[in-house]
C-alpha positions in Angstrom: 75.5 117.1 60.6 75.9 114.1 62.8 77.9 111.0 61.9 76.2 107.7 61.4 77.7 106.3 64.6 79.2 107.7 67.8 82.9 107.8 68.5 83.1 107.8 72.3 80.4 110.2 73.6 79.8 112.2 70.4 78.3 111.8 67.0 79.6 115.2 65.6 83.0 115.0 63.9 83.9 118.6 65.0 83.6 117.4 68.6 85.5 114.2 68.5 88.6 114.4 70.7 91.2 112.2 72.3 88.9 111.0 75.1 86.3 109.9 72.5 88.9 107.8 70.6 90.1 106.3 73.8 86.5 105.4 74.9 86.0 103.8 71.5 89.2 101.8 72.0 88.0 100.6 75.3 84.5 99.7 73.9 86.2 97.7 71.1 88.8 96.1 73.5 91.6 97.6 71.5 94.9 99.0 72.9 94.7 102.8 73.4 98.3 103.0 72.2 97.4 101.3 68.9 94.4 103.6 68.4 96.6 106.7 69.0 99.2 105.4 66.5 96.6 104.5 63.8 94.8 107.9 64.1 98.2 109.6 63.8 99.1 107.6 60.7 95.7 108.2 59.1 95.8 112.0 59.8 99.3 112.3 58.5 98.5 110.4 55.3 95.2 112.2 54.7 96.8 115.6 55.2 99.5 115.0 52.6 97.0 113.4 50.2 94.6 116.4 50.4 97.4 118.8 49.5 98.7 116.6 46.7 95.2 116.2 45.1 94.6 119.9 45.1 98.0 120.6 43.5 97.5 117.9 40.9 94.1 119.3 39.9 95.4 122.8 39.6 98.3 121.6 37.5 96.0 119.5 35.3 93.7 122.5 34.7 96.4 125.1 34.6 94.5 127.4 36.9 94.2 128.0 40.6 91.1 126.5 42.3 90.4 128.8 45.2 87.3 126.9 46.4 89.2 123.6 46.4 92.0 125.2 48.4 89.3 126.5 50.8 88.0 123.0 51.3 91.6 121.7 51.7 92.3 124.3 54.3 89.2 123.3 56.3 90.2 119.6 56.0 93.8 120.3 57.1 92.4 122.1 60.2 90.2 119.1 61.1 93.0 116.6 60.4 95.5 118.5 62.5 93.0 118.9 65.3 92.1 115.2 65.4 95.7 114.1 65.0 96.9 116.4 67.8 94.1 115.3 70.1 94.6 111.6 69.4 98.4 111.8 69.8 98.5 114.4 72.6 101.1 116.2 70.5 101.4 118.0 67.1 101.9 115.9 64.0 104.8 116.6 61.7 103.9 119.1 59.0 103.4 117.8 55.5 105.4 119.3 52.7 102.4 119.6 50.4 104.0 117.1 48.0 102.1 114.1 49.4 105.4 112.8 50.9 
């Protein structure tokens, strides 16, 4: 499913890469360095939050939620891909505690 707007040259989230973010930065007259830093921060925070939310829900219900973990795993792959492409390097791994 396409996004409501383009980022760089694509409107499909699975296809957004570093060049697309840098093109958007240029279009918005924003520093490419700032864009890379912000994307890294968002990806790192979202990755930790996704894991923490899944753990909190399982703890509250007292049962594993395999479908939620499947969604979390997909989200982690996308977050990692976007973070790495935006930064040009791997992001630090999250501990799964939201920290």
